[in-house]
Backbone bond lengths (Angstrom), bond angles and torsions (degrees), N, CA, C in turn:
res aa  C-N    CA-C-N  psi(-1)  N-CA   C-N-CA  omega(-1)  CA-C   N-CA-C  phi
1 M - - - 1.447 - - 1.533 111.35 -
2 N 1.326 116.33 -38.82 1.458 119.56 179.66 1.524 111.92 -64.05
3 C 1.318 116.86 -32.51 1.462 120.90 179.10 1.524 111.02 -62.48
4 L 1.321 116.54 -36.94 1.460 119.86 179.75 1.523 111.07 -67.71
5 R 1.317 116.30 -36.04 1.471 119.78 179.51 1.523 111.15 -72.98
6 A 1.311 117.00 -34.97 1.465 120.97 -177.89 1.527 111.24 -67.80
7 G 1.318 117.67 -31.00 1.458 121.04 -178.41 1.515 113.51 -58.92
8 P 1.331 118.92 -58.57 1.468 120.24 179.91 1.527 113.16 -63.14
9 E 1.351 116.44 -36.91 1.469 119.29 179.05 1.524 110.12 -64.88
10 R 1.308 115.75 -43.60 1.469 119.56 179.56 1.525 110.42 -64.88
11 A 1.329 116.20 -42.75 1.464 119.82 179.07 1.519 110.48 -61.45
12 Q 1.325 116.62 -39.12 1.467 120.25 179.53 1.531 110.28 -66.25
13 K 1.338 116.61 -43.54 1.469 120.21 178.80 1.526 110.86 -63.18
14 E 1.328 116.62 -40.93 1.466 119.95 178.77 1.524 111.05 -64.94
15 A 1.330 116.64 -38.95 1.465 120.39 178.69 1.524 110.41 -65.61
16 E 1.337 117.03 -41.27 1.468 120.65 177.44 1.523 110.43 -62.89
17 F 1.327 116.72 -41.22 1.459 121.04 178.88 1.523 110.76 -62.30
18 E 1.330 116.93 -45.26 1.466 120.74 -179.95 1.526 111.14 -63.15
19 R 1.335 117.09 -39.47 1.473 120.08 178.27 1.521 110.75 -64.59
20 S 1.342 116.80 -43.52 1.463 119.26 -179.75 1.525 110.55 -67.69
21 K 1.329 116.41 -35.25 1.468 120.83 177.39 1.528 110.05 -64.37
22 A 1.327 116.63 -45.53 1.465 120.82 178.74 1.525 110.45 -62.65
23 K 1.325 116.84 -38.46 1.465 120.81 179.21 1.529 110.42 -63.99
24 R 1.342 116.58 -43.52 1.469 119.93 179.17 1.523 111.10 -64.21
25 I 1.328 117.11 -39.60 1.468 120.71 178.42 1.524 110.10 -63.29
26 N 1.329 117.02 -44.65 1.466 120.76 179.06 1.521 111.02 -62.85
27 E 1.341 116.98 -41.88 1.467 120.23 178.27 1.523 110.69 -61.97
28 F 1.326 116.91 -40.75 1.460 120.93 178.78 1.523 110.67 -60.28
29 W 1.345 117.70 -48.58 1.457 120.68 -177.10 1.518 111.53 -69.00
30 E 1.336 117.83 -33.80 1.464 119.81 175.82 1.525 109.94 -63.69
31 A 1.330 117.08 -41.99 1.463 120.98 177.96 1.525 110.46 -63.82
32 Q 1.321 117.21 -40.51 1.462 120.68 178.73 1.523 110.81 -63.27
33 K 1.328 116.97 -40.34 1.465 120.77 179.18 1.522 110.68 -64.35
34 K 1.348 116.60 -41.75 1.468 120.58 -179.64 1.521 111.12 -64.36
35 E 1.322 116.60 -36.68 1.462 121.00 -179.90 1.524 112.03 -80.61
36 G 1.312 116.99 -7.59 1.459 120.82 178.38 1.512 113.83 75.85
37 K 1.316 117.22 22.24 1.461 120.15 -177.50 1.518 112.70 -89.67
38 V 1.299 117.77 -12.14 1.462 120.59 -176.56 1.522 109.33 -79.47
39 G 1.314 116.68 125.62 1.452 121.74 174.92 1.516 116.00 83.84
40 E 1.336 118.34 6.39 1.465 119.69 -179.27 1.528 112.17 -64.24
41 S 1.312 116.99 -40.69 1.462 119.46 -173.98 1.526 112.82 -89.31
42 K 1.303 118.39 -7.53 1.464 119.80 -176.70 1.529 113.21 -63.19
43 P 1.331 120.42 -45.99 1.471 117.94 179.06 1.529 112.38 -61.39
44 K 1.324 117.76 -40.18 1.460 120.35 178.80 1.518 110.43 -61.61
45 K 1.317 115.97 -44.34 1.462 119.88 -179.67 1.524 110.07 -62.90
46 K 1.318 116.87 -42.39 1.461 120.79 179.83 1.526 109.91 -63.16
47 N 1.332 116.84 -43.03 1.460 120.09 179.49 1.522 111.16 -63.27
48 N 1.319 116.78 -39.53 1.463 119.66 178.52 1.518 110.88 -63.59
49 I 1.315 116.91 -41.20 1.465 120.66 178.44 1.527 109.67 -64.26
50 N 1.326 117.02 -42.41 1.465 120.48 178.82 1.524 110.84 -62.19
51 K 1.331 117.54 -39.54 1.465 120.52 178.03 1.523 110.83 -64.04
52 L 1.330 115.78 -41.83 1.462 119.23 179.31 1.523 111.51 -64.07
53 L 1.324 116.07 -35.89 1.460 120.33 -179.38 1.527 112.06 -82.47
54 G 1.329 116.49 -9.01 1.453 120.53 -179.63 1.516 113.18 78.59
55 L 1.321 116.50 26.60 1.473 120.14 179.69 1.513 111.68 -94.44
């Protein structure tokens, strides 16, 4: 009987953990966007790939 009760409680705790994890990830990316760090290296990487391909 205890096993049946542990299932929903565990599922609820796991769902809460996933929500808090997603919230922390979103907060991190919002902070990165505000600081202007998102996408800084992408043009350089693209240019390097183009050079390697001879474009």
